Gaussian input, Z-matrix of N, CA and C with variables (Angstrom, degrees):
# hf/3-21g

backbone

0 1
 N
 C     1     B1
 C     2     B2     1     A1
 N     3     B3     2     A2     1     D1
 C     4     B4     3     A3     2     D2
 C     5     B5     4     A4     3     D3
 N     6     B6     5     A5     4     D4
 C     7     B7     6     A6     5     D5
 C     8     B8     7     A7     6     D6
 N     9     B9     8     A8     7     D7
 C    10    B10     9     A9     8     D8
 C    11    B11    10    A10     9     D9
 N    12    B12    11    A11    10    D10
 C    13    B13    12    A12    11    D11
 C    14    B14    13    A13    12    D12
 N    15    B15    14    A14    13    D13
 C    16    B16    15    A15    14    D14
 C    17    B17    16    A16    15    D15
 N    18    B18    17    A17    16    D16
 C    19    B19    18    A18    17    D17
 C    20    B20    19    A19    18    D18
 N    21    B21    20    A20    19    D19
 C    22    B22    21    A21    20    D20
 C    23    B23    22    A22    21    D21
 N    24    B24    23    A23    22    D22
 C    25    B25    24    A24    23    D23
 C    26    B26    25    A25    24    D24
 N    27    B27    26    A26    25    D25
 C    28    B28    27    A27    26    D26
 C    29    B29    28    A28    27    D27
 N    30    B30    29    A29    28    D28
 C    31    B31    30    A30    29    D29
 C    32    B32    31    A31    30    D30
 N    33    B33    32    A32    31    D31
 C    34    B34    33    A33    32    D32
 C    35    B35    34    A34    33    D33
 N    36    B36    35    A35    34    D34
 C    37    B37    36    A36    35    D35
 C    38    B38    37    A37    36    D36
 N    39    B39    38    A38    37    D37
 C    40    B40    39    A39    38    D38
 C    41    B41    40    A40    39    D39
 N    42    B42    41    A41    40    D40
 C    43    B43    42    A42    41    D41
 C    44    B44    43    A43    42    D42
 N    45    B45    44    A44    43    D43
 C    46    B46    45    A45    44    D44
 C    47    B47    46    A46    45    D45
 N    48    B48    47    A47    46    D46
 C    49    B49    48    A48    47    D47
 C    50    B50    49    A49    48    D48
 N    51    B51    50    A50    49    D49
 C    52    B52    51    A51    50    D50
 C    53    B53    52    A52    51    D51
 N    54    B54    53    A53    52    D52
 C    55    B55    54    A54    53    D53
 C    56    B56    55    A55    54    D54
 N    57    B57    56    A56    55    D55
 C    58    B58    57    A57    56    D56
 C    59    B59    58    A58    57    D57
 N    60    B60    59    A59    58    D58
 C    61    B61    60    A60    59    D59
 C    62    B62    61    A61    60    D60
 N    63    B63    62    A62    61    D61
 C    64    B64    63    A63    62    D62
 C    65    B65    64    A64    63    D63
 N    66    B66    65    A65    64    D64
 C    67    B67    66    A66    65    D65
 C    68    B68    67    A67    66    D66
 N    69    B69    68    A68    67    D67
 C    70    B70    69    A69    68    D68
 C    71    B71    70    A70    69    D69
 N    72    B72    71    A71    70    D70
 C    73    B73    72    A72    71    D71
 C    74    B74    73    A73    72    D72
 N    75    B75    74    A74    73    D73
 C    76    B76    75    A75    74    D74
 C    77    B77    76    A76    75    D75
 N    78    B78    77    A77    76    D76
 C    79    B79    78    A78    77    D77
 C    80    B80    79    A79    78    D78
 N    81    B81    80    A80    79    D79
 C    82    B82    81    A81    80    D80
 C    83    B83    82    A82    81    D81
 N    84    B84    83    A83    82    D82
 C    85    B85    84    A84    83    D83
 C    86    B86    85    A85    84    D84
 N    87    B87    86    A86    85    D85
 C    88    B88    87    A87    86    D86
 C    89    B89    88    A88    87    D87
 N    90    B90    89    A89    88    D88
 C    91    B91    90    A90    89    D89
 C    92    B92    91    A91    90    D90
 N    93    B93    92    A92    91    D91
 C    94    B94    93    A93    92    D92
 C    95    B95    94    A94    93    D93
 N    96    B96    95    A95    94    D94
 C    97    B97    96    A96    95    D95
 C    98    B98    97    A97    96    D96
 N    99    B99    98    A98    97    D97
 C   100   B100    99    A99    98    D98
 C   101   B101   100   A100    99    D99
 N   102   B102   101   A101   100   D100
 C   103   B103   102   A102   101   D101
 C   104   B104   103   A103   102   D102
 N   105   B105   104   A104   103   D103
 C   106   B106   105   A105   104   D104
 C   107   B107   106   A106   105   D105
 N   108   B108   107   A107   106   D106
 C   109   B109   108   A108   107   D107
 C   110   B110   109   A109   108   D108
 N   111   B111   110   A110   109   D109
 C   112   B112   111   A111   110   D110
 C   113   B113   112   A112   111   D111
 N   114   B114   113   A113   112   D112
 C   115   B115   114   A114   113   D113
 C   116   B116   115   A115   114   D114
 N   117   B117   116   A116   115   D115
 C   118   B118   117   A117   116   D116
 C   119   B119   118   A118   117   D117
 N   120   B120   119   A119   118   D118
 C   121   B121   120   A120   119   D119
 C   122   B122   121   A121   120   D120
 N   123   B123   122   A122   121   D121
 C   124   B124   123   A123   122   D122
 C   125   B125   124   A124   123   D123
 N   126   B126   125   A125   124   D124
 C   127   B127   126   A126   125   D125
 C   128   B128   127   A127   126   D126
 N   129   B129   128   A128   127   D127
 C   130   B130   129   A129   128   D128
 C   131   B131   130   A130   129   D129
 N   132   B132   131   A131   130   D130
 C   133   B133   132   A132   131   D131
 C   134   B134   133   A133   132   D132
 N   135   B135   134   A134   133   D133
 C   136   B136   135   A135   134   D134
 C   137   B137   136   A136   135   D135
 N   138   B138   137   A137   136   D136
 C   139   B139   138   A138   137   D137
 C   140   B140   139   A139   138   D138
 N   141   B141   140   A140   139   D139
 C   142   B142   141   A141   140   D140
 C   143   B143   142   A142   141   D141
 N   144   B144   143   A143   142   D142
 C   145   B145   144   A144   143   D143
 C   146   B146   145   A145   144   D144
 N   147   B147   146   A146   145   D145
 C   148   B148   147   A147   146   D146
 C   149   B149   148   A148   147   D147
 N   150   B150   149   A149   148   D148
 C   151   B151   150   A150   149   D149
 C   152   B152   151   A151   150   D150
 N   153   B153   152   A152   151   D151
 C   154   B154   153   A153   152   D152
 C   155   B155   154   A154   153   D153
 N   156   B156   155   A155   154   D154
 C   157   B157   156   A156   155   D155
 C   158   B158   157   A157   156   D156
 N   159   B159   158   A158   157   D157
 C   160   B160   159   A159   158   D158
 C   161   B161   160   A160   159   D159
 N   162   B162   161   A161   160   D160
 C   163   B163   162   A162   161   D161
 C   164   B164   163   A163   162   D162
 N   165   B165   164   A164   163   D163
 C   166   B166   165   A165   164   D164
 C   167   B167   166   A166   165   D165
 N   168   B168   167   A167   166   D166
 C   169   B169   168   A168   167   D167
 C   170   B170   169   A169   168   D168
 N   171   B171   170   A170   169   D169
 C   172   B172   171   A171   170   D170
 C   173   B173   172   A172   171   D171
 N   174   B174   173   A173   172   D172
 C   175   B175   174   A174   173   D173
 C   176   B176   175   A175   174   D174
 N   177   B177   176   A176   175   D175
 C   178   B178   177   A177   176   D176
 C   179   B179   178   A178   177   D177
 N   180   B180   179   A179   178   D178
 C   181   B181   180   A180   179   D179
 C   182   B182   181   A181   180   D180
 N   183   B183   182   A182   181   D181
 C   184   B184   183   A183   182   D182
 C   185   B185   184   A184   183   D183
 N   186   B186   185   A185   184   D184
 C   187   B187   186   A186   185   D185
 C   188   B188   187   A187   186   D186
 N   189   B189   188   A188   187   D187
 C   190   B190   189   A189   188   D188
 C   191   B191   190   A190   189   D189
 N   192   B192   191   A191   190   D190
 C   193   B193   192   A192   191   D191
 C   194   B194   193   A193   192   D192
 N   195   B195   194   A194   193   D193
 C   196   B196   195   A195   194   D194
 C   197   B197   196   A196   195   D195
 N   198   B198   197   A197   196   D196
 C   199   B199   198   A198   197   D197
 C   200   B200   199   A199   198   D198
 N   201   B201   200   A200   199   D199
 C   202   B202   201   A201   200   D200
 C   203   B203   202   A202   201   D201
 N   204   B204   203   A203   202   D202
 C   205   B205   204   A204   203   D203
 C   206   B206   205   A205   204   D204
 N   207   B207   206   A206   205   D205
 C   208   B208   207   A207   206   D206
 C   209   B209   208   A208   207   D207
 N   210   B210   209   A209   208   D208
 C   211   B211   210   A210   209   D209
 C   212   B212   211   A211   210   D210
 N   213   B213   212   A212   211   D211
 C   214   B214   213   A213   212   D212
 C   215   B215   214   A214   213   D213
 N   216   B216   215   A215   214   D214
 C   217   B217   216   A216   215   D215
 C   218   B218   217   A217   216   D216
 N   219   B219   218   A218   217   D217
 C   220   B220   219   A219   218   D218
 C   221   B221   220   A220   219   D219
 N   222   B222   221   A221   220   D220
 C   223   B223   222   A222   221   D221
 C   224   B224   223   A223   222   D222
 N   225   B225   224   A224   223   D223
 C   226   B226   225   A225   224   D224
 C   227   B227   226   A226   225   D225
 N   228   B228   227   A227   226   D226
 C   229   B229   228   A228   227   D227
 C   230   B230   229   A229   228   D228
 N   231   B231   230   A230   229   D229
 C   232   B232   231   A231   230   D230
 C   233   B233   232   A232   231   D231
 N   234   B234   233   A233   232   D232
 C   235   B235   234   A234   233   D233
 C   236   B236   235   A235   234   D234
 N   237   B237   236   A236   235   D235
 C   238   B238   237   A237   236   D236
 C   239   B239   238   A238   237   D237
 N   240   B240   239   A239   238   D238
 C   241   B241   240   A240   239   D239
 C   242   B242   241   A241   240   D240
 N   243   B243   242   A242   241   D241
 C   244   B244   243   A243   242   D242
 C   245   B245   244   A244   243   D243
 N   246   B246   245   A245   244   D244
 C   247   B247   246   A246   245   D245
 C   248   B248   247   A247   246   D246
 N   249   B249   248   A248   247   D247
 C   250   B250   249   A249   248   D248
 C   251   B251   250   A250   249   D249
 N   252   B252   251   A251   250   D250
 C   253   B253   252   A252   251   D251
 C   254   B254   253   A253   252   D252

   B1=1.4543
   B2=1.5236
   B3=1.3485
   B4=1.4526
   B5=1.5181
   B6=1.3205
   B7=1.4498
   B8=1.5337
   B9=1.3010
   B10=1.4612
   B11=1.5335
   B12=1.3135
   B13=1.4606
   B14=1.5212
   B15=1.3169
   B16=1.4563
   B17=1.5312
   B18=1.3436
   B19=1.4705
   B20=1.5304
   B21=1.3308
   B22=1.4593
   B23=1.5269
   B24=1.3211
   B25=1.4630
   B26=1.5264
   B27=1.3270
   B28=1.4640
   B29=1.5235
   B30=1.3158
   B31=1.4635
   B32=1.5234
   B33=1.3222
   B34=1.4608
   B35=1.5226
   B36=1.3309
   B37=1.4652
   B38=1.5221
   B39=1.3290
   B40=1.4685
   B41=1.5206
   B42=1.3181
   B43=1.4670
   B44=1.5211
   B45=1.3248
   B46=1.4646
   B47=1.5240
   B48=1.3211
   B49=1.4667
   B50=1.5183
   B51=1.3221
   B52=1.4632
   B53=1.5272
   B54=1.3158
   B55=1.4686
   B56=1.5296
   B57=1.3187
   B58=1.4644
   B59=1.5116
   B60=1.3254
   B61=1.4640
   B62=1.5310
   B63=1.3186
   B64=1.4744
   B65=1.5259
   B66=1.3240
   B67=1.4643
   B68=1.5238
   B69=1.3326
   B70=1.4640
   B71=1.5261
   B72=1.3383
   B73=1.4616
   B74=1.5158
   B75=1.3286
   B76=1.4668
   B77=1.5284
   B78=1.3241
   B79=1.4714
   B80=1.5269
   B81=1.3163
   B82=1.4617
   B83=1.5291
   B84=1.3303
   B85=1.4662
   B86=1.5219
   B87=1.3347
   B88=1.4571
   B89=1.5293
   B90=1.3287
   B91=1.4647
   B92=1.5242
   B93=1.3409
   B94=1.4639
   B95=1.5205
   B96=1.3334
   B97=1.4598
   B98=1.5167
   B99=1.3331
   B100=1.4584
   B101=1.5207
   B102=1.3292
   B103=1.4548
   B104=1.5324
   B105=1.3248
   B106=1.4679
   B107=1.5283
   B108=1.3344
   B109=1.4673
   B110=1.5316
   B111=1.3117
   B112=1.4565
   B113=1.5212
   B114=1.3204
   B115=1.4597
   B116=1.5253
   B117=1.3343
   B118=1.4639
   B119=1.5299
   B120=1.3160
   B121=1.4507
   B122=1.5367
   B123=1.3454
   B124=1.4637
   B125=1.5291
   B126=1.3329
   B127=1.4717
   B128=1.5268
   B129=1.3234
   B130=1.4663
   B131=1.5211
   B132=1.3300
   B133=1.4554
   B134=1.5315
   B135=1.3232
   B136=1.4623
   B137=1.5214
   B138=1.3235
   B139=1.4515
   B140=1.5297
   B141=1.3377
   B142=1.4635
   B143=1.5225
   B144=1.3203
   B145=1.4574
   B146=1.5224
   B147=1.3035
   B148=1.4617
   B149=1.5373
   B150=1.3008
   B151=1.4618
   B152=1.5230
   B153=1.3328
   B154=1.4623
   B155=1.5229
   B156=1.3257
   B157=1.4618
   B158=1.5224
   B159=1.3192
   B160=1.4611
   B161=1.5337
   B162=1.3159
   B163=1.4710
   B164=1.5230
   B165=1.3230
   B166=1.4604
   B167=1.5176
   B168=1.3269
   B169=1.4633
   B170=1.5254
   B171=1.3093
   B172=1.4675
   B173=1.5301
   B174=1.3158
   B175=1.4693
   B176=1.5263
   B177=1.3298
   B178=1.4632
   B179=1.5253
   B180=1.3177
   B181=1.4696
   B182=1.5124
   B183=1.3205
   B184=1.4650
   B185=1.5234
   B186=1.3137
   B187=1.4601
   B188=1.5251
   B189=1.3215
   B190=1.4651
   B191=1.5269
   B192=1.3271
   B193=1.4665
   B194=1.5208
   B195=1.3115
   B196=1.4649
   B197=1.5284
   B198=1.3147
   B199=1.4640
   B200=1.5229
   B201=1.3222
   B202=1.4644
   B203=1.5267
   B204=1.3183
   B205=1.4612
   B206=1.5269
   B207=1.3152
   B208=1.4678
   B209=1.5251
   B210=1.3349
   B211=1.4624
   B212=1.5259
   B213=1.3243
   B214=1.4696
   B215=1.5238
   B216=1.3136
   B217=1.4721
   B218=1.5209
   B219=1.3273
   B220=1.4580
   B221=1.5173
   B222=1.3324
   B223=1.4601
   B224=1.5228
   B225=1.3174
   B226=1.4629
   B227=1.5287
   B228=1.3209
   B229=1.4666
   B230=1.5146
   B231=1.3249
   B232=1.4529
   B233=1.5353
   B234=1.3156
   B235=1.4610
   B236=1.5134
   B237=1.3260
   B238=1.4659
   B239=1.5157
   B240=1.3141
   B241=1.4552
   B242=1.5240
   B243=1.3310
   B244=1.4622
   B245=1.5265
   B246=1.3306
   B247=1.4621
   B248=1.5171
   B249=1.3044
   B250=1.4547
   B251=1.5169
   B252=1.3272
   B253=1.4663
   B254=1.5056
   A1=111.24
   A2=117.63
   A3=120.51
   A4=112.31
   A5=115.83
   A6=120.89
   A7=111.11
   A8=116.14
   A9=121.51
   A10=111.71
   A11=117.52
   A12=119.97
   A13=113.37
   A14=118.92
   A15=120.86
   A16=111.17
   A17=119.47
   A18=118.76
   A19=112.80
   A20=116.49
   A21=119.87
   A22=110.54
   A23=116.25
   A24=120.60
   A25=110.79
   A26=116.87
   A27=120.65
   A28=110.46
   A29=117.42
   A30=120.99
   A31=111.30
   A32=116.80
   A33=120.31
   A34=110.48
   A35=117.57
   A36=120.92
   A37=111.56
   A38=116.60
   A39=119.68
   A40=111.71
   A41=115.88
   A42=119.33
   A43=111.80
   A44=116.17
   A45=119.92
   A46=110.95
   A47=116.80
   A48=120.24
   A49=112.08
   A50=116.01
   A51=119.55
   A52=111.39
   A53=115.44
   A54=119.39
   A55=110.28
   A56=116.76
   A57=120.70
   A58=112.64
   A59=116.63
   A60=120.46
   A61=110.88
   A62=115.23
   A63=118.85
   A64=111.49
   A65=116.03
   A66=120.42
   A67=110.63
   A68=117.28
   A69=119.18
   A70=110.90
   A71=117.49
   A72=119.92
   A73=112.34
   A74=116.06
   A75=120.11
   A76=111.34
   A77=116.10
   A78=120.03
   A79=109.78
   A80=116.27
   A81=120.17
   A82=110.70
   A83=116.38
   A84=119.96
   A85=111.31
   A86=116.47
   A87=119.68
   A88=111.20
   A89=117.11
   A90=120.88
   A91=112.64
   A92=117.12
   A93=120.19
   A94=114.07
   A95=116.69
   A96=120.34
   A97=112.64
   A98=117.40
   A99=122.41
   A100=110.57
   A101=115.89
   A102=120.35
   A103=108.88
   A104=117.96
   A105=119.76
   A106=111.43
   A107=117.00
   A108=120.63
   A109=111.28
   A110=116.79
   A111=121.76
   A112=110.64
   A113=115.55
   A114=120.98
   A115=110.02
   A116=116.50
   A117=119.78
   A118=112.16
   A119=117.09
   A120=122.57
   A121=108.13
   A122=117.63
   A123=119.91
   A124=114.66
   A125=117.27
   A126=118.88
   A127=110.25
   A128=116.27
   A129=120.33
   A130=110.32
   A131=116.54
   A132=120.01
   A133=110.71
   A134=117.86
   A135=121.35
   A136=112.32
   A137=116.96
   A138=122.31
   A139=112.51
   A140=116.55
   A141=120.75
   A142=112.48
   A143=114.25
   A144=120.11
   A145=108.77
   A146=115.79
   A147=121.43
   A148=111.22
   A149=117.68
   A150=120.96
   A151=112.62
   A152=116.42
   A153=120.22
   A154=110.88
   A155=116.51
   A156=120.07
   A157=109.83
   A158=116.77
   A159=121.66
   A160=110.97
   A161=116.79
   A162=120.01
   A163=110.74
   A164=117.61
   A165=119.96
   A166=110.90
   A167=117.35
   A168=120.80
   A169=110.87
   A170=117.34
   A171=121.48
   A172=110.36
   A173=116.70
   A174=121.21
   A175=110.87
   A176=116.95
   A177=119.26
   A178=111.33
   A179=118.07
   A180=120.95
   A181=112.17
   A182=116.12
   A183=119.96
   A184=110.78
   A185=116.65
   A186=120.68
   A187=110.62
   A188=116.46
   A189=120.73
   A190=111.21
   A191=117.66
   A192=120.82
   A193=111.86
   A194=116.82
   A195=120.43
   A196=110.08
   A197=116.86
   A198=120.43
   A199=110.69
   A200=116.94
   A201=120.31
   A202=111.19
   A203=117.77
   A204=120.83
   A205=111.45
   A206=116.22
   A207=120.19
   A208=110.96
   A209=117.47
   A210=119.18
   A211=111.79
   A212=117.42
   A213=119.20
   A214=110.66
   A215=116.85
   A216=119.86
   A217=111.06
   A218=116.37
   A219=120.45
   A220=110.98
   A221=116.86
   A222=118.95
   A223=111.33
   A224=118.12
   A225=120.51
   A226=110.29
   A227=117.10
   A228=120.44
   A229=111.16
   A230=117.02
   A231=121.13
   A232=110.59
   A233=117.18
   A234=121.04
   A235=110.72
   A236=117.08
   A237=120.42
   A238=111.93
   A239=118.53
   A240=121.19
   A241=111.94
   A242=116.94
   A243=120.83
   A244=114.12
   A245=116.80
   A246=119.34
   A247=110.06
   A248=114.56
   A249=118.76
   A250=109.60
   A251=118.17
   A252=119.85
   A253=113.33
   D1=-33.74
   D2=179.10
   D3=-60.50
   D4=-34.06
   D5=-179.82
   D6=-62.39
   D7=-31.19
   D8=-179.46
   D9=-86.03
   D10=-37.53
   D11=-172.81
   D12=-73.33
   D13=-33.55
   D14=-179.12
   D15=-63.17
   D16=-51.71
   D17=177.63
   D18=-63.50
   D19=-34.79
   D20=178.08
   D21=-63.82
   D22=-44.54
   D23=179.13
   D24=-61.84
   D25=-42.71
   D26=179.23
   D27=-64.21
   D28=-44.97
   D29=-179.52
   D30=-62.43
   D31=-44.00
   D32=179.85
   D33=-64.74
   D34=-40.24
   D35=178.51
   D36=-63.69
   D37=-41.18
   D38=178.28
   D39=-64.44
   D40=-45.57
   D41=178.54
   D42=-63.49
   D43=-38.80
   D44=177.78
   D45=-65.97
   D46=-37.82
   D47=177.26
   D48=-63.87
   D49=-42.37
   D50=176.97
   D51=-64.11
   D52=-41.16
   D53=177.84
   D54=-63.65
   D55=-41.12
   D56=178.76
   D57=-61.96
   D58=-40.57
   D59=177.93
   D60=-63.86
   D61=-41.65
   D62=178.11
   D63=-65.77
   D64=-41.71
   D65=-179.10
   D66=-64.04
   D67=-48.38
   D68=-178.70
   D69=-65.32
   D70=-35.89
   D71=176.21
   D72=-65.34
   D73=-40.53
   D74=179.13
   D75=-67.23
   D76=-40.03
   D77=177.88
   D78=-63.52
   D79=-43.45
   D80=179.64
   D81=-61.27
   D82=-45.67
   D83=-178.55
   D84=-64.76
   D85=-40.08
   D86=179.09
   D87=-67.23
   D88=-39.51
   D89=-177.17
   D90=-74.26
   D91=-39.19
   D92=-175.27
   D93=-104.28
   D94=-21.12
   D95=-175.88
   D96=79.15
   D97=7.82
   D98=-178.29
   D99=-121.16
   D100=160.03
   D101=174.78
   D102=-66.71
   D103=143.73
   D104=-179.95
   D105=-68.67
   D106=142.36
   D107=179.31
   D108=-80.58
   D109=82.88
   D110=-177.59
   D111=-112.70
   D112=172.08
   D113=177.31
   D114=-64.54
   D115=-32.97
   D116=179.36
   D117=-75.90
   D118=-9.17
   D119=177.83
   D120=-126.70
   D121=70.42
   D122=-172.73
   D123=-64.37
   D124=-27.40
   D125=178.94
   D126=-63.46
   D127=-46.34
   D128=179.37
   D129=-66.57
   D130=-36.32
   D131=-178.88
   D132=-66.17
   D133=-38.81
   D134=179.45
   D135=-76.23
   D136=-30.99
   D137=-176.31
   D138=-75.84
   D139=-36.23
   D140=-174.87
   D141=-75.74
   D142=156.04
   D143=174.45
   D144=-71.04
   D145=156.34
   D146=-175.57
   D147=-61.86
   D148=-30.19
   D149=178.45
   D150=-62.72
   D151=-41.67
   D152=178.66
   D153=-69.13
   D154=-40.57
   D155=178.34
   D156=-62.83
   D157=-42.80
   D158=178.38
   D159=-64.81
   D160=-42.21
   D161=178.54
   D162=-61.77
   D163=-43.35
   D164=178.58
   D165=-65.00
   D166=-39.21
   D167=179.03
   D168=-62.32
   D169=-41.39
   D170=179.21
   D171=-66.16
   D172=-46.38
   D173=-179.25
   D174=-63.26
   D175=-48.04
   D176=-178.20
   D177=-69.28
   D178=-34.80
   D179=176.68
   D180=-65.93
   D181=-42.21
   D182=177.97
   D183=-65.46
   D184=-41.69
   D185=178.20
   D186=-61.55
   D187=-45.23
   D188=179.87
   D189=-63.08
   D190=-40.54
   D191=-179.95
   D192=-64.82
   D193=-42.37
   D194=179.56
   D195=-65.90
   D196=-45.39
   D197=179.91
   D198=-62.84
   D199=-41.26
   D200=178.88
   D201=-63.19
   D202=-44.32
   D203=179.38
   D204=-63.26
   D205=-43.39
   D206=-179.74
   D207=-64.60
   D208=-44.64
   D209=-178.62
   D210=-67.98
   D211=-36.62
   D212=177.63
   D213=-64.69
   D214=-42.90
   D215=178.24
   D216=-64.98
   D217=-40.80
   D218=-179.62
   D219=-64.04
   D220=-47.06
   D221=-179.74
   D222=-67.04
   D223=-36.52
   D224=177.68
   D225=-63.71
   D226=-43.26
   D227=176.70
   D228=-62.91
   D229=-39.58
   D230=179.05
   D231=-64.23
   D232=-41.35
   D233=179.38
   D234=-65.67
   D235=-43.60
   D236=-179.38
   D237=-65.95
   D238=-35.72
   D239=178.36
   D240=-69.65
   D241=-30.17
   D242=-177.14
   D243=-90.69
   D244=-1.61
   D245=176.99
   D246=-71.04
   D247=141.43
   D248=176.40
   D249=-94.57
   D250=138.91
   D251=-176.16
   D252=-71.05

């Protein structure tokens, strides 16, 4: 069972990370009306003041940390429930 759960946990964490990046970007765009200053958007990153870039980094980092913790707990609970005694 361990052979199956490790790749599953990694896949779920990656998907959750991608979802978190999209969510934080969407929240930023809705709140500011501007594209988020990310590495994938270097024009916005260079154009914005360092305070906005730092604020986005903090928000997206916090979002990613929460999503990662939740998905790890969820997958761990799923693995424990599926263990056979």
